[in-house]
C-alpha positions as CSV (number, residue, x, y, z in Angstrom):
1,M,140.3,116.0,47.9
2,A,139.4,114.8,44.2
3,I,138.6,117.6,43.1
4,V,141.4,120.0,41.7
5,V,141.5,122.9,41.0
6,R,143.9,123.9,37.7
7,L,143.3,127.8,37.7
8,D,147.5,127.8,38.1
9,E,147.6,126.2,34.6
10,L,144.8,128.0,32.9
11,L,146.6,131.6,34.3
12,H,150.1,131.0,32.7
13,A,148.2,129.6,29.6
14,R,146.4,132.9,29.2
15,R,149.5,134.4,30.6
16,M,147.4,136.4,33.1
17,T,148.7,137.2,36.7
18,L,146.6,135.7,39.7
19,T,146.2,140.0,41.1
20,E,145.2,140.8,37.5
21,L,142.4,138.4,37.7
22,A,141.5,139.0,40.8
23,A,141.2,142.8,39.5
24,R,138.7,141.6,36.7
25,V,136.7,139.0,38.8
26,D,136.3,141.1,41.3
27,I,137.3,138.4,44.3
28,T,140.0,139.1,47.0
29,L,142.9,137.8,45.8
30,A,143.7,136.0,49.1
31,N,139.9,134.0,48.2
32,L,141.6,133.5,45.0
33,S,145.1,132.1,46.3
34,I,142.6,129.7,48.7
35,L,140.8,128.7,45.3
36,K,144.4,128.4,43.4
37,T,145.3,126.0,46.4
38,G,142.5,123.6,46.5
39,K,142.3,125.1,50.4
40,A,138.4,125.9,48.9
41,K,135.8,124.3,50.5
42,A,133.5,125.5,48.0
43,I,133.2,127.9,45.3
44,R,129.9,130.6,44.4
45,F,128.2,129.8,41.0
46,S,128.4,133.3,40.4
47,T,132.0,133.4,41.4
48,L,132.7,129.9,38.7
49,E,130.9,132.2,36.2
50,A,133.2,134.8,36.3
51,I,136.1,133.1,36.3
52,C,135.2,130.7,33.4
53,A,134.7,133.8,31.8
54,A,137.3,136.1,32.2
55,L,139.5,133.3,31.6
56,D,137.5,132.1,28.4
57,C,137.7,129.1,29.3
58,Q,134.4,126.2,30.7
59,P,134.1,125.0,34.2
60,G,135.7,121.4,33.7
61,D,138.8,123.4,32.3
62,L,139.3,124.8,36.1
63,L,138.1,121.9,37.9
64,V,138.5,117.8,37.7
65,F,138.0,115.2,39.7
66,D,140.0,112.2,40.2
67,P,139.0,109.5,41.7
68,A,142.6,108.7,42.7
69,L,142.9,111.2,45.2
70,T,140.8,110.8,48.9
71,A,138.8,113.0,50.8
72,E,142.4,113.2,53.3
73,D,144.7,114.8,51.1
């Protein structure tokens, strides 16, 4: 997929664990892990908004389009 999720980098920069983010955003650790690994097929705007608020970032900081990646990746 050509959309890259940069959640790991943002968590590291803010010294926050995935578990802590899951608690702040009120999302299961399993669903957050699916998003982090890039296996998610969709994300709700409300979830994106909550993640951005918790990490003090913009959606473009979290999601990046990389045209070099194919839909098969």
